Structures are given as C-alpha cells and as structure tokens.
C-alpha positions as CSV (number, residue, x, y, z in Angstrom):
1,X,0.0,0.0,-0.1
2,X,1.5,3.4,-1.0
3,X,1.0,6.7,0.5
4,X,1.7,10.3,-0.5
5,X,3.2,12.9,1.7
6,X,2.1,16.7,1.3
7,X,4.7,19.1,2.3
8,X,4.3,23.1,2.7
9,X,7.2,25.0,1.1
10,X,9.4,26.7,3.9
11,X,8.8,30.6,4.2
12,X,11.9,32.7,5.0
13,X,11.9,35.3,7.9
14,X,12.2,38.1,5.3
15,X,9.0,36.8,3.6
16,X,7.1,36.5,6.8
17,X,8.1,40.2,7.6
18,X,7.0,41.3,4.2
19,X,3.6,39.5,4.6
20,X,3.2,41.2,8.0
21,X,3.8,44.7,6.7
22,X,1.6,44.2,3.7
23,X,-1.2,43.0,5.9
24,X,-1.3,46.2,7.9
25,X,-3.9,48.8,6.7
26,X,-4.2,51.0,9.7
27,X,-0.6,52.3,9.5
28,X,1.3,53.6,6.5
29,X,4.6,51.6,6.8
30,X,7.2,52.1,4.2
31,X,11.1,52.5,3.7
32,X,13.1,55.4,2.6
33,X,16.8,55.4,1.2
34,X,19.3,57.6,3.1
35,X,18.3,60.6,0.9
36,X,14.5,60.2,1.6
37,X,13.5,58.4,-1.6
38,X,10.7,56.0,-1.0
39,X,11.8,52.3,-1.7
40,X,8.8,50.3,-0.3
41,X,5.0,50.9,0.2
42,X,2.5,49.0,2.1
43,X,-1.4,49.0,1.7
44,X,-1.9,51.1,4.8
45,X,0.2,53.8,3.0
46,X,-1.8,53.6,-0.2
47,X,-5.0,53.8,2.0
48,X,-3.9,57.0,3.8
49,X,-1.9,58.7,1.2
50,X,-3.9,57.7,-1.9
51,X,-0.8,56.7,-3.9
52,X,-0.4,53.4,-5.5
53,X,3.1,51.6,-5.1
54,X,3.7,52.2,-8.7
55,X,3.1,55.9,-8.5
56,X,5.3,56.6,-5.3
57,X,8.3,54.2,-5.5
58,X,11.2,56.3,-6.4
59,X,9.6,59.8,-5.1
60,X,10.9,61.8,-2.4
61,X,9.0,61.6,0.9
62,X,8.8,65.4,1.1
63,X,5.7,65.5,-1.2
64,X,3.6,64.5,1.6
65,X,4.4,67.6,3.5
66,X,2.7,70.9,3.3
67,X,3.9,73.7,1.3
68,X,4.8,75.6,4.8
69,X,6.7,72.6,6.0
70,X,8.8,72.4,2.8
71,X,9.6,76.0,3.0
72,X,11.0,75.4,6.6
73,X,13.0,72.3,5.3
74,X,11.3,70.1,7.8
75,X,11.6,66.9,5.8
76,X,15.4,67.1,5.9
77,X,15.4,68.2,9.5
78,X,13.3,65.3,10.3
79,X,15.8,62.8,8.8
80,X,18.7,64.5,10.4
81,X,17.0,64.4,13.9
82,X,16.4,60.6,13.3
83,X,20.1,60.0,12.4
84,X,21.4,62.1,15.2
85,X,19.0,61.1,18.0
86,X,17.9,57.6,16.7
87,X,14.3,58.7,16.2
88,X,12.0,61.3,15.1
89,X,8.5,61.7,16.3
90,X,5.8,64.4,15.5
91,X,2.3,65.3,14.8
92,X,1.3,67.6,12.1
93,X,-0.6,68.1,8.8
94,X,0.3,65.8,5.8
95,X,-1.0,66.1,2.2
96,X,-2.7,63.3,0.4
97,X,-2.5,62.6,-3.3
98,X,-5.6,64.8,-4.1
99,X,-4.2,67.7,-2.1
100,X,-6.6,67.1,0.9
101,X,-4.8,67.3,4.3
102,X,-4.8,64.7,7.2
103,X,-3.4,65.2,10.7
104,X,-0.8,62.5,11.1
105,X,1.2,61.0,13.9
106,X,4.7,60.3,12.3
107,X,7.7,58.1,13.5
108,X,10.9,57.9,11.5
109,X,13.7,55.5,12.7
110,X,17.0,55.0,11.0
111,X,18.0,51.7,9.7
112,X,21.8,50.6,9.8
113,X,23.7,47.4,8.7
114,X,25.6,45.2,11.1
115,X,28.5,47.5,10.5
116,X,26.6,50.5,11.6
117,X,26.3,52.2,8.2
118,X,23.0,54.0,7.4
119,X,21.2,52.2,4.7
120,X,17.8,54.1,5.1
121,X,14.9,55.0,7.2
122,X,11.6,53.1,8.4
123,X,8.6,55.4,8.4
124,X,5.4,54.8,10.1
125,X,2.4,57.1,9.8
126,X,-1.0,57.0,11.3
127,X,-4.0,59.2,10.3
128,X,-5.4,60.6,13.7
129,X,-7.4,63.3,11.9
130,X,-10.6,62.3,13.7
131,X,-8.9,62.3,17.1
132,X,-7.3,65.8,16.3
133,X,-10.7,67.2,15.4
134,X,-12.2,66.0,18.7
135,X,-9.3,67.3,20.6
136,X,-9.6,70.7,18.7
137,X,-13.2,70.8,19.2
138,X,-12.6,70.2,23.0
139,X,-9.9,72.8,23.1
140,X,-12.2,75.4,21.3
141,X,-15.1,74.5,23.7
142,X,-12.8,74.9,26.7
143,X,-11.5,78.2,25.3
144,X,-15.1,79.3,24.7
145,X,-16.0,78.4,28.2
146,X,-12.9,80.1,29.6
147,X,-13.8,83.1,27.8
148,X,-17.4,82.9,28.8
149,X,-16.5,82.4,32.5
150,X,-14.1,85.3,32.3
151,X,-16.6,87.5,30.6
152,X,-19.1,87.0,33.5
153,X,-18.6,90.1,35.8
154,X,-21.8,89.8,38.0
155,X,-20.8,86.2,39.3
156,X,-17.6,85.3,41.0
157,X,-16.8,81.8,39.3
158,X,-13.8,80.0,40.3
159,X,-12.5,76.5,41.2
160,X,-11.2,75.1,44.6
161,X,-9.2,71.8,44.9
162,X,-10.3,69.3,47.3
163,X,-8.8,71.3,50.3
164,X,-10.5,74.5,49.4
165,X,-7.5,76.1,47.7
166,X,-8.4,78.5,45.0
167,X,-7.1,77.3,41.6
168,X,-8.5,79.8,39.1
169,X,-10.1,83.1,39.2
170,X,-12.6,84.9,36.8
171,X,-13.0,88.6,36.3
172,X,-16.4,88.6,38.0
173,X,-14.7,87.3,41.3
174,X,-12.0,90.1,41.0
175,X,-14.9,92.7,40.6
176,X,-17.0,91.5,43.4
177,X,-14.1,90.5,46.0
178,X,-11.4,92.8,45.0
179,X,-8.5,90.3,44.6
180,X,-6.5,90.0,41.4
181,X,-5.8,86.5,40.0
182,X,-2.1,86.6,41.1
183,X,-3.1,87.6,44.8
184,X,-5.6,84.8,45.2
185,X,-4.6,81.7,43.3
186,X,-3.1,79.3,46.0
187,X,-4.9,80.9,48.8
188,X,-7.7,79.0,50.9
189,X,-11.2,80.2,50.1
190,X,-12.0,80.8,53.9
191,X,-10.3,84.3,53.7
192,X,-13.6,85.4,52.1
193,X,-15.6,84.7,55.2
194,X,-16.2,86.7,58.3
195,X,-14.1,86.2,61.4
196,X,-17.1,84.9,63.2
197,X,-17.9,82.3,60.5
198,X,-14.5,81.0,60.4
199,X,-14.3,80.6,64.2
200,X,-17.7,78.7,63.9
201,X,-16.3,76.5,61.1
202,X,-18.7,77.6,58.5
203,X,-16.0,77.1,55.5
204,X,-15.2,73.6,56.3
205,X,-18.9,72.7,57.0
206,X,-19.7,74.2,53.6
207,X,-17.1,71.8,51.8
208,X,-18.1,68.9,53.7
209,X,-21.8,69.4,53.0
210,X,-20.9,69.8,49.1
211,X,-18.8,66.6,49.5
212,X,-21.5,64.6,51.2
213,X,-24.6,65.8,49.4
214,X,-23.1,67.1,46.0
215,X,-24.0,70.8,46.7
216,X,-24.0,73.5,49.2
217,X,-26.1,76.5,49.0
218,X,-26.5,79.5,51.4
219,X,-26.6,83.2,51.9
220,X,-24.5,85.2,54.3
221,X,-21.9,88.0,54.9
222,X,-18.8,87.6,52.9
223,X,-15.6,90.0,53.1
224,X,-13.8,91.8,50.4
225,X,-10.2,92.6,50.0
226,X,-10.7,96.0,51.5
227,X,-12.4,94.5,54.6
228,X,-15.9,95.7,53.7
229,X,-18.8,93.1,53.8
230,X,-21.2,92.2,51.3
231,X,-24.3,89.8,51.3
232,X,-23.6,86.9,49.3
233,X,-25.5,84.1,47.6
234,X,-23.1,81.1,47.5
235,X,-23.4,77.7,45.5
236,X,-20.7,75.2,45.9
237,X,-20.7,72.0,43.6
238,X,-18.5,68.9,44.1
239,X,-16.5,68.0,40.9
240,X,-15.6,64.3,40.3
241,X,-13.7,62.7,37.6
242,X,-14.7,59.7,35.5
243,X,-13.9,57.2,38.3
244,X,-16.0,59.2,40.8
245,X,-12.9,60.6,42.7
246,X,-13.3,64.2,44.0
247,X,-11.0,66.5,42.2
248,X,-12.3,69.9,43.6
249,X,-15.4,72.2,43.7
250,X,-16.9,74.8,41.5
251,X,-17.9,77.8,43.6
252,X,-20.2,80.5,42.3
253,X,-20.9,83.6,44.4
254,X,-23.3,86.6,43.6
255,X,-23.5,89.9,45.4
256,X,-27.0,90.3,46.8
257,X,-26.2,93.4,49.0
258,X,-28.4,95.7,47.0
259,X,-31.3,93.1,46.6
260,X,-31.1,92.4,50.3
261,X,-31.1,96.2,51.2
262,X,-34.2,96.7,48.9
263,X,-35.9,93.6,50.4
264,X,-35.3,95.1,53.8
265,X,-36.6,98.5,52.8
266,X,-39.7,96.9,51.2
267,X,-40.3,94.8,54.4
268,X,-39.8,98.1,56.4
269,X,-42.3,100.0,54.5
270,X,-44.8,97.0,54.5
271,X,-44.4,96.8,58.2
272,X,-45.1,100.6,58.4
273,X,-48.2,100.1,56.2
274,X,-49.4,97.2,58.2
275,X,-48.9,99.1,61.5
276,X,-50.9,102.1,59.9
277,X,-53.6,99.8,58.8
278,X,-53.6,97.8,62.1
279,X,-54.0,101.3,63.8
280,X,-56.9,102.2,61.6
281,X,-58.5,98.9,62.2
282,X,-58.0,99.0,65.9
283,X,-59.6,102.6,65.7
284,X,-62.7,101.1,63.8
285,X,-62.8,98.0,66.2
286,X,-62.6,100.3,69.4
287,X,-65.4,102.6,68.1
288,X,-67.5,99.6,67.2
289,X,-67.0,97.9,70.7
290,X,-67.5,101.2,72.5
291,X,-70.9,101.8,70.5
292,X,-72.1,98.3,71.1
293,X,-71.1,98.2,74.9
294,X,-72.3,101.7,75.5
295,X,-75.9,100.5,74.3
296,X,-75.5,97.5,76.6
297,X,-74.4,99.4,79.7
298,X,-77.1,102.0,79.0
299,X,-79.8,99.1,79.0
300,X,-78.2,97.7,82.3
301,X,-77.6,101.0,84.1
302,X,-81.2,102.3,83.1
303,X,-82.9,99.2,84.2
304,X,-80.9,99.0,87.5
305,X,-81.8,102.7,88.2
306,X,-85.5,102.1,87.3
307,X,-85.4,99.1,89.6
308,X,-84.6,101.2,92.8
309,X,-87.9,102.9,92.3
310,X,-90.1,100.5,90.6
311,X,-93.2,98.9,92.1
312,X,-92.9,95.1,92.8
313,X,-94.9,94.2,89.7
314,X,-92.3,95.8,87.3
315,X,-89.1,94.5,89.1
316,X,-89.0,91.2,87.3
317,X,-89.3,92.7,83.9
318,X,-86.5,95.4,84.6
319,X,-84.3,92.6,86.0
320,X,-85.0,90.5,82.8
321,X,-84.0,93.5,80.6
322,X,-80.7,93.9,82.5
323,X,-79.8,90.3,82.3
324,X,-80.6,90.1,78.5
325,X,-78.2,93.1,78.0
326,X,-75.5,91.3,79.9
327,X,-76.1,88.1,77.9
328,X,-75.5,90.1,74.8
329,X,-72.2,91.6,76.2
330,X,-71.1,88.0,77.0
331,X,-71.8,86.9,73.5
332,X,-70.1,90.0,72.0
333,X,-67.0,89.2,74.0
334,X,-66.9,85.7,73.0
335,X,-67.3,86.7,69.3
336,X,-64.4,89.3,69.7
337,X,-62.3,86.4,71.1
338,X,-63.4,84.1,68.4
339,X,-62.4,86.7,65.8
340,X,-58.9,87.2,67.5
341,X,-58.4,83.6,67.7
342,X,-57.9,84.0,71.5
343,X,-61.0,82.0,72.8
344,X,-60.4,78.9,74.7
345,X,-61.5,76.1,72.5
346,X,-62.3,72.5,73.9
347,X,-61.6,70.4,70.8
348,X,-63.3,67.0,70.7
349,X,-63.6,64.3,68.0
350,X,-66.8,65.1,66.3
351,X,-69.1,63.3,63.9
352,X,-70.2,66.3,61.7
353,X,-73.2,64.7,60.2
354,X,-74.7,63.8,63.7
355,X,-73.9,67.3,65.2
356,X,-75.7,69.0,62.4
357,X,-78.8,66.6,62.5
358,X,-78.9,67.2,66.2
359,X,-79.1,71.2,65.4
360,X,-82.4,70.9,63.5
361,X,-84.6,72.5,66.1
362,X,-82.1,75.2,66.7
363,X,-81.7,75.8,63.0
364,X,-85.6,76.1,62.7
365,X,-85.7,78.7,65.3
366,X,-82.9,80.7,63.8
367,X,-84.6,80.7,60.5
368,X,-88.3,81.4,59.5
369,X,-91.1,79.2,58.4
370,X,-90.9,80.4,54.7
371,X,-87.2,79.0,54.5
372,X,-86.7,75.5,53.7
373,X,-83.9,73.5,55.4
374,X,-82.0,71.1,53.1
375,X,-79.3,68.8,54.7
376,X,-77.0,66.9,52.4
377,X,-74.9,64.8,54.7
378,X,-73.3,61.5,53.6
379,X,-72.9,58.6,56.1
380,X,-69.1,58.2,55.4
381,X,-67.9,61.6,56.5
382,X,-64.6,61.6,58.1
383,X,-64.4,62.6,61.8
384,X,-62.8,66.0,62.6
385,X,-61.5,67.4,65.8
386,X,-63.1,70.8,66.8
387,X,-64.9,72.6,69.7
388,X,-68.5,71.3,69.0
389,X,-70.2,74.2,70.8
390,X,-68.3,76.8,68.7
391,X,-69.1,74.8,65.5
392,X,-72.8,75.1,66.5
393,X,-72.5,78.8,67.1
394,X,-70.8,79.1,63.7
395,X,-73.6,77.4,62.0
396,X,-76.2,79.5,63.7
397,X,-74.3,82.6,62.8
398,X,-74.5,81.6,59.3
399,X,-78.1,80.7,59.5
400,X,-79.0,84.0,61.0
401,X,-77.2,85.7,58.2
402,X,-79.0,83.6,55.6
403,X,-82.3,84.4,57.0
404,X,-81.5,88.2,56.9
405,X,-80.4,87.6,53.2
406,X,-83.9,86.0,52.2
407,X,-86.6,88.4,53.3
408,X,-89.0,86.7,51.1
409,X,-88.0,83.1,52.0
410,X,-85.9,80.8,50.0
411,X,-83.6,77.7,50.7
412,X,-81.0,77.2,53.3
413,X,-78.7,74.2,52.5
414,X,-75.9,72.6,54.5
415,X,-73.7,70.2,52.7
416,X,-70.8,68.3,54.0
417,X,-68.3,66.2,52.1
418,X,-64.8,64.6,52.2
419,X,-62.4,66.6,50.4
420,X,-58.6,65.8,49.4
421,X,-56.6,68.8,48.2
422,X,-53.0,68.4,47.2
423,X,-52.1,72.1,47.5
424,X,-54.4,73.3,50.3
425,X,-53.8,74.1,53.8
426,X,-54.7,70.4,54.7
427,X,-54.4,67.4,52.7
428,X,-57.7,65.9,53.8
429,X,-60.5,67.8,55.3
430,X,-64.3,67.9,55.8
431,X,-65.8,70.7,53.8
432,X,-69.1,72.1,55.4
433,X,-70.8,74.4,52.7
434,X,-73.7,76.7,53.9
435,X,-75.7,78.0,51.0
436,X,-78.6,80.5,50.8
437,X,-80.6,81.6,47.8
438,X,-80.8,85.2,49.2
439,X,-79.8,88.6,47.4
440,X,-76.1,87.8,47.5
441,X,-73.2,90.2,48.1
442,X,-71.6,92.7,45.5
443,X,-67.7,92.4,45.2
444,X,-67.0,95.4,47.4
445,X,-69.1,94.0,50.4
446,X,-67.8,90.4,49.7
447,X,-64.2,91.7,50.1
448,X,-65.1,93.1,53.7
449,X,-67.3,90.1,54.7
450,X,-65.0,89.2,57.6
451,X,-64.1,92.5,58.9
452,X,-65.2,93.1,62.5
453,X,-68.1,95.5,63.0
454,X,-68.5,95.8,59.2
455,X,-72.4,95.2,58.5
456,X,-74.9,96.2,55.7
457,X,-77.7,95.8,58.0
458,X,-79.5,98.5,59.6
459,X,-78.3,100.0,62.9
460,X,-79.4,97.8,65.7
461,X,-79.8,94.8,63.6
462,X,-76.5,93.3,64.0
463,X,-73.1,93.7,65.8
464,X,-71.1,92.9,62.8
465,X,-69.3,90.3,64.6
466,X,-71.0,87.2,63.3
467,X,-68.9,86.4,60.3
468,X,-65.6,87.4,62.1
469,X,-66.5,84.7,64.7
470,X,-67.0,82.2,61.7
471,X,-63.5,83.3,60.5
472,X,-61.8,83.3,63.9
473,X,-63.3,79.7,64.7
474,X,-62.1,78.2,61.3
475,X,-58.6,79.6,61.7
476,X,-58.3,78.6,65.5
477,X,-59.4,75.1,64.5
478,X,-56.5,74.7,62.0
479,X,-58.9,75.0,59.0
480,X,-60.0,77.8,56.8
481,X,-63.1,79.4,55.4
482,X,-64.0,80.9,52.0
483,X,-67.0,82.6,50.7
484,X,-68.4,82.9,47.1
485,X,-71.5,85.1,46.3
486,X,-73.3,86.3,43.3
487,X,-75.8,89.3,43.4
488,X,-79.3,87.8,43.2
489,X,-78.3,84.2,43.4
490,X,-77.2,83.7,46.8
491,X,-74.1,83.2,49.0
492,X,-72.1,80.0,49.9
493,X,-69.6,79.8,53.1
494,X,-67.4,76.7,53.0
495,X,-65.6,75.9,56.3
496,X,-62.9,73.3,55.8
497,X,-61.7,71.4,59.0
498,X,-58.8,68.8,59.0
499,X,-59.6,65.2,59.0
500,X,-58.7,63.3,62.3
501,X,-57.8,59.7,62.4
502,X,-59.4,59.3,65.8
503,X,-63.1,58.0,65.7
504,X,-65.8,60.0,67.2
505,X,-66.7,58.7,70.8
506,X,-70.2,57.7,71.7
507,X,-72.5,60.4,73.1
508,X,-72.6,60.5,77.0
509,X,-75.7,62.1,78.5
510,X,-75.2,64.3,81.5
511,X,-77.4,62.2,83.6
512,X,-75.4,59.1,82.8
513,X,-72.0,60.7,83.5
514,X,-73.0,62.6,86.7
515,X,-74.9,61.9,89.8
516,X,-78.0,63.6,90.9
517,X,-78.3,65.5,94.2
518,X,-75.5,67.9,95.4
519,X,-74.3,67.8,98.9
520,X,-73.1,70.9,100.9
521,X,-69.5,71.7,99.8
522,X,-66.6,73.4,101.4
523,X,-65.4,75.7,98.7
524,X,-62.1,77.6,98.6
525,X,-62.7,80.6,96.3
526,X,-59.5,82.2,94.8
527,X,-60.4,85.4,93.1
528,X,-58.5,88.8,93.0
529,X,-61.6,90.9,92.0
530,X,-63.7,91.5,95.2
531,X,-66.9,92.2,93.2
532,X,-66.7,88.9,91.4
533,X,-65.7,87.1,94.3
534,X,-68.8,88.6,96.3
535,X,-71.0,87.5,93.5
536,X,-69.7,83.8,93.3
537,X,-69.7,83.4,97.1
538,X,-73.3,84.7,97.4
539,X,-74.4,82.1,94.6
540,X,-72.7,79.3,96.3
541,X,-73.8,80.2,99.9
542,X,-77.5,80.6,98.6
543,X,-77.1,77.0,97.4
544,X,-76.1,75.8,100.9
545,X,-72.2,75.5,100.3
546,X,-69.8,77.2,102.7
547,X,-67.2,79.5,101.1
548,X,-63.7,80.7,102.2
549,X,-62.2,83.5,99.9
550,X,-58.6,84.2,99.2
551,X,-57.3,87.1,97.0
552,X,-54.3,85.4,95.5
553,X,-52.4,82.0,95.2
554,X,-50.0,82.7,98.2
555,X,-53.1,83.3,100.5
556,X,-54.8,80.2,99.1
557,X,-51.8,77.9,99.8
558,X,-51.6,79.3,103.3
559,X,-55.2,78.3,103.9
560,X,-54.7,74.9,102.6
561,X,-51.4,74.4,104.6
562,X,-53.2,75.3,107.8
563,X,-55.2,72.1,107.5
564,X,-58.6,73.5,106.8
565,X,-60.6,70.9,105.0
566,X,-62.0,71.8,101.5
567,X,-64.1,69.7,98.9
568,X,-63.1,71.8,95.9
569,X,-61.2,74.8,94.8
570,X,-62.6,77.4,92.3
571,X,-59.8,79.6,91.3
572,X,-59.4,82.5,88.7
573,X,-56.8,81.7,86.0
574,X,-55.3,85.2,86.0
575,X,-54.2,86.5,89.4
576,X,-51.6,89.0,90.7
577,X,-48.7,87.9,93.0
578,X,-46.5,86.1,90.6
579,X,-48.5,82.7,90.6
580,X,-51.3,82.3,88.3
581,X,-54.4,80.1,88.9
582,X,-52.7,77.4,86.7
583,X,-49.6,77.5,88.8
584,X,-51.8,77.1,91.9
585,X,-53.8,74.2,90.3
586,X,-50.5,72.3,89.6
587,X,-49.3,72.9,93.2
588,X,-52.6,71.6,94.5
589,X,-52.4,68.7,92.4
590,X,-48.8,67.9,93.5
591,X,-49.4,68.4,97.3
592,X,-53.2,67.4,97.6
593,X,-53.9,65.1,94.5
594,X,-57.3,64.3,95.7
595,X,-58.5,67.9,95.9
596,X,-60.2,69.0,92.6
597,X,-59.7,72.4,91.1
598,X,-62.0,74.3,88.8
599,X,-60.5,77.2,86.9
600,X,-62.4,80.3,85.8
601,X,-61.3,82.7,82.9
602,X,-62.5,85.3,80.7
603,X,-59.4,85.1,78.4
604,X,-56.0,84.0,79.3
605,X,-53.1,82.5,77.1
606,X,-52.7,79.9,79.8
607,X,-56.0,78.4,79.2
608,X,-54.8,76.1,76.5
609,X,-52.1,74.8,79.0
610,X,-54.6,74.2,81.7
611,X,-56.9,72.3,79.4
612,X,-54.1,70.1,78.3
613,X,-53.1,69.4,81.8
614,X,-56.6,68.0,82.5
615,X,-58.1,71.0,84.6
616,X,-61.9,71.6,84.0
617,X,-62.5,75.2,82.9
618,X,-65.6,77.6,83.2
619,X,-65.8,80.7,81.1
620,X,-66.5,84.2,82.4
621,X,-69.0,85.8,82.5
622,X,-70.9,82.7,84.0
623,X,-74.5,82.4,84.9
624,X,-75.3,81.4,88.6
625,X,-76.8,78.2,87.4
626,X,-73.7,77.3,85.3
627,X,-71.4,78.1,88.0
628,X,-73.3,75.9,90.6
629,X,-73.4,73.1,88.2
630,X,-69.6,73.4,87.4
631,X,-68.5,73.7,90.9
632,X,-70.8,70.6,92.0
633,X,-69.7,68.4,89.2
634,X,-66.0,69.2,89.8
635,X,-66.3,68.3,93.4
636,X,-67.5,64.9,92.3
637,X,-63.9,64.2,91.1
638,X,-62.9,64.0,94.8
639,X,-65.2,61.2,95.5
640,X,-65.4,59.6,92.1
641,X,-61.9,60.2,90.3
642,X,-62.6,57.4,88.0
643,X,-65.4,59.7,86.5
644,X,-63.0,62.3,85.8
645,X,-62.9,61.7,81.9
646,X,-66.7,62.3,81.7
647,X,-66.8,65.2,84.2
648,X,-64.2,67.5,82.7
649,X,-65.9,67.7,79.2
650,X,-69.3,68.1,80.8
651,X,-68.0,71.1,82.9
652,X,-66.6,72.6,79.7
653,X,-70.1,72.1,78.0
654,X,-71.9,73.6,81.0
655,X,-69.7,76.6,80.8
656,X,-70.0,77.1,77.1
657,X,-73.9,76.5,77.0
658,X,-74.5,78.9,79.8
659,X,-75.9,76.2,82.1
C-alpha cells in the first residue's frame, strides 16, 4: 500500500516580515533610502496617502508635507533628527494625493547594517485626523467656556481643589471680591468669610456638605479685599472625575447686597403700612366695641336705676331686661375672642353629620317658616376634631345671616363632604358648605365680609361680629373658610376642617355621666376681683355651700397648709402676685392630689395649657346656674376620680352653653 506525503514550502523570515507589513492597513509603513526616496510601500500607506506603489516608489517623501513645512525644510530636518537622536516623532498636517490634508502621527527610525552604516529609514504614519478634530473641538469648547466664565462680571466663578485652595479666578470674582488673580490663586477660600464664620467652622462645613450631598447653597456675609462686607448668595458644587474621585469644587458667588437692602426696605415699608392699617382697624374696632357696649351698659344702668324706684310688679321685667343686655355683652365678648383667635377652645372628636342633624330645632328657630332647610350629609364623613359648641355657634351665625339675606323666603342648605386637596392648607378635610338663595353680596361687600363691625344691616340689627366669629373659629381650628357670592343668586360659605384619624366617641348624657343631688360643699374661692368674688360666694352660699375666699395664690396655699378641709377649689386663672391660677392648680395637684380644682377665665393664654393638663374650665361671665353645676360636678372628682374623663368635658359644656 503506497502513500503520498504533502509538504508546505518553507517561508523565510524576510518573507514573513514582508507579509506582515503588507497585511497592515491602519498604518502607513514604508522605507526610505538615506536621501529620503521611497523604496517600499504597504497597503496602509496607499489607503492613507492615496498613491499606489507604482506611483510613489522612487519619489521623495517630502511630497507628503505641506508647502509651509517644505519651506522650513522640515523633511530634511526630520531625517537629520532621526540620524542624530535615533528617532524622530511628531504630529502635524500631511498632504494626500488629491491635495486634501490629514493630521498624522509620524515616527521615523534610522536603519543601519551590522557594520553601523546608514542604509535608510523606516517611516510609520497614522492618520489621527478624527482624534485631532475631537481634541481641537474640545480645546475650542474649553476656550469658549474660559472666555465665557472670564466675561461674566456679575458672578464670582472659580474652582477650588479638594482642600479648598483657589485654583482659578474669573473677572467677576475680581470685581466682586477685589482680589487680582495673582493675589488669590493658591490661597484658601475661607479668607472670604467673616471672622465669626471662620471661628464657627462655616467654610469647612460648607465643603463637607458639598462633598457629602453634592451641593452646598447658602446666603450670608462675605468679606472683600478692603475688609468691607457684602451679602452673598453662594453655591458650591462637588466636581468628580470619571472614576468618581473628588477633584475639587466649583464655586459661584453673587453679590446680593443691593437686593437684600431693597428687600429690607420693602419689608420695613410694608411693616409701616401694616402698622398704619392695624391702627386704623383698631380705631374702627374700638369705635364699634364702644358703640355696642355703651348701648348694653345703657340698658343695664337704666334698668337698675329704674329697679330702685319701680313697684314690685315691674321689678322682674326690669331685671330680665338687664340680664338680657348682660347676655348680649357676653356673646359680644365671645365673638371678639373668636375673631382674635384667642378664645379657649375645647376640641373633641366630632361626627359632623350627627352634630348637624342634632341642630335641626336650633336651625328652625334661627330661620323662619318660609325658609326650607335642606341637609346633604353623607354617611361616610370623616371625623374632625373641633370644639362642638363653637361649631354650633358658627352654623347658627351663618343661619342668621342667611335668614336676613332671604326676606321673602328661600332655601337654606348645609352640605358636608370629604375633600382631598394636594395644595391646600390640609391634605384631607371635611368641607361644610352653607348656602342660601338670598340677594347675595356685591364684590366690594364680599371683600369686607369678615371685617369686624362691618355690616350692611340697619343700625341695631346686628353687631357685625357674626362672620368674624366664623372666620376666627375656622382659623383657630386649623382650618379655613372661604365665601363665594353672586348678586341675586345667593351666597355660599365653605368651612374646611382637617380630618382626624381618631373616631368620634359615643355621646354620653349628663345624667349618665353625673350623679343627681349635690351635697353641701366646702369651697375655697380664689379670686382677686372683690366684686366677682362676692357674687360667686353669694351664689354658692345661697345654694347651701360654705365658702372661704382668698385674694391670691399665696393666700390660698396658706389656707390649705393650715389644714382646713375643702372639697373643691374654684380659682381665677389670671391673678396678681406672681402665681397664676394654673400654677396654683398644679401645686395643689402635687401636694393634695385628691382635691379637685375648677379654673375660671374670661381670656388667658394659659387656658390651653390648663386644658391640656386636664383641669376643668368655666368661662366668664358665667350664669349662677352654670357656676353651681360646674362647682358641684367638679367636686365629684374628689369622691369619684374614675369619672373624671366624663366630668371634665361636661363642665366645659356647661360653661359654654350657659348652664
């Protein structure tokens, strides 16, 4: 059996090298003789330069150079440098066959024989035109940016290294801060801060914030070269390289001194205008209060004077007239406190629908028979936390206004709905809309609707405090009120009250929460007004209770420390002597925890604290019946402390409802 053996012809080293050179197309690789004449040519050279091998062999390599380079004898100098230094390397413009230019990276190496004789040059050229264009575009962009930054004179724009050293400086920085570039490059940026800011570590915290959060922004005083200060708006941005390494900070500073001065001047003028308006409003308010209270005092004074000489059959009527005037004065005071958002509220979780339905009889009494009442109350209303008594008063005030706006009858509608607002004062609220079909309000009247003592009604037909009470209640309840009206078509008031997540508690009747008969009590009465103390003591003694009176907290504590027994303490909230009624109540709770305290107040900024601390309150002026009920029910806390949660809100309800 015979076989054939196939052999591959041997390839010499020189042939392998030639094949390698001919395979390279990304580089022009060719040989020159010692004078610079081309003796070899590869496909890469043909692709870059555009010449075929037949066209270029025997030509001088200088034909690839630009006219400018040939005039400077660059081709010869390149070969001399390669011979002298063993290598020539450069980037520059070269010329293709058609005359177009390319940006080339050129390397020329001398070639010598074993004896060291120069036999030619190896020349390698790469077309890097695209890279050069990119670099040129980048340089141009950087130059444009540099010129832009240097041209900005309203902003100080400069760079800091990671330690806060200034590394460049624009003309705006020189204009604002006063330092020339040569003066400030290499200095720490903290020199622009005030002495107190440097002592407080503000510059370091600014860089740390920018390093941690990527940005630091603030306004504050900065110092110029001459030591003067200016109000600056400062922005510091952290700069990172491609790997995320912090390489420095970009800092932009603007001089806002003039703007700040203008803002302060505007605020000052606005404050002056507000003060003038406030004084004007106070003048109107004082005149309105004086007018209404003078009327009430005239009624009281006249009836009391007549009472001294009146026959017995007329005395009851005169007393009733005086008491009615006092009641009107009490309501007027409550409305003033509501408008001023200074009244003591007793918020509870309220089911709005149930509260309004329970007001049906009250609304009918406030309106007339020719006015139809419509209630639109869904079952799924959210609970709210408000003072229920004040909410009732608010709705009654709106009902009275609606009645007066519909002299020929009409419709009175109360609608409640759940509302979710994304840009309002509260995110979720219950909106209570009260609408009438009356004559409406023109724009000039609508603009003054909540102004105290402003009224379009005839003199004597209204105090002008009903709508201010509505406004004050809504604001004090963390809600809002708005009004829309159209002449001839009616008016709508919408009260929005924030939703609470707490569910409304079940209603507890007074009879269930309290006992029945009251026993004779030993009352410690703490009141600095002798006349008020005399009235309160007389009412309590007439009921069968015994009363010991103290004019201030220190005197009351002396009586308690003497060991005299008491069942309940009735104390005014505001008293002279350094200790308020609230302070007294807290001390009693600490030393005599079983002794209940009832606090009385017309108005005090400590009322909210007292309520929060769990002390029952009664509002002045109080009717005798209300005072008796409040004192007797508070005293029950001594014998039945477990019923305190029911007694306290009931005492508040008594004081607000007038007994």
